[in-house]
N, C-alpha and C positions, 0 to 999 in steps of 0.2 A: 303169755306175757299180758300183763294188765294194760288197759288203755292208757293210764297215766304214764306208765313207763314208755310205751310206744310214742305217745304224744311228745314227751320230753326228748326222746331220741330225734324225733322229727324236727322239733323246734330248735334243738341245739345245732343242727346242720353239720355237726362234726362227725356224725356217725351215719353210715349208709344203712338205710332201713330196708333195702330191697330184699335182703336175705330173710327178713322177718315176715314177708308177705307170701301168701300162697297164690302164685300166679297161674296155677293150673285151672282155677275156676273163674278166671276173668272173662267177662262178657261185655261187649260194647253195645249199649242200648241203640235201638233203631238201626242195627247193622246186619240184620239177618240177610243172607244171600239167597237170591233166586236166579236161576238160569233163564236167560232170554236169548233167543236166536233172532238175529236181524240180518237181512240181506242188503248189501250195499253194492252199488255199481263199482266196476273195477277201477275207474278213475278216482273214486272217493277213497277206496282202500289204499291206492297208491299215494294219494295226498296225505292220508292219515299216517301211513308208514313213514313217509318223508318227514313229517312234523314230529312224530314220535322219536325217530332216530336223531333228529336235530337236537331235541331236548333230553334225549337219553332215557326214555321210558318205553313201555310196551304200548302196542296199539290199544289194548284193552284199557290201560291206565289213562291214556289221553282221552278216549271216548268217555270214560267215567268222569274225569275232571271237567270236560267240556259240558257234559250233560248236567252235572251238579251246579256248575256256574250258571248255566241257563235257567235251571229250576230256581236257584236262589234269586236270580234277577227277576223272574216272573213273580215270586213271592214278595219281593221288595216292592215291585210296582203295584201289586194288589194292596199291600199295606198302606201305600201312599194314597191310593184312591179312596 
């Protein structure tokens, strides 16, 4: 399919373009995974599990979100300084 035809389909919003994409080669930039092992005290694991269950996510997910929030906060504070 030529780019003009694809662009027109996209711009018209009437046609779903997802079938025209090759999703098997999608990569998210800066999202390479690396495994890290961290030891936490039992009370911290229990608290993490309670909060993760409360909002309906996994322990790993809540740790990732909280770490990302903290790192973004640090970056924002550095940018203001």
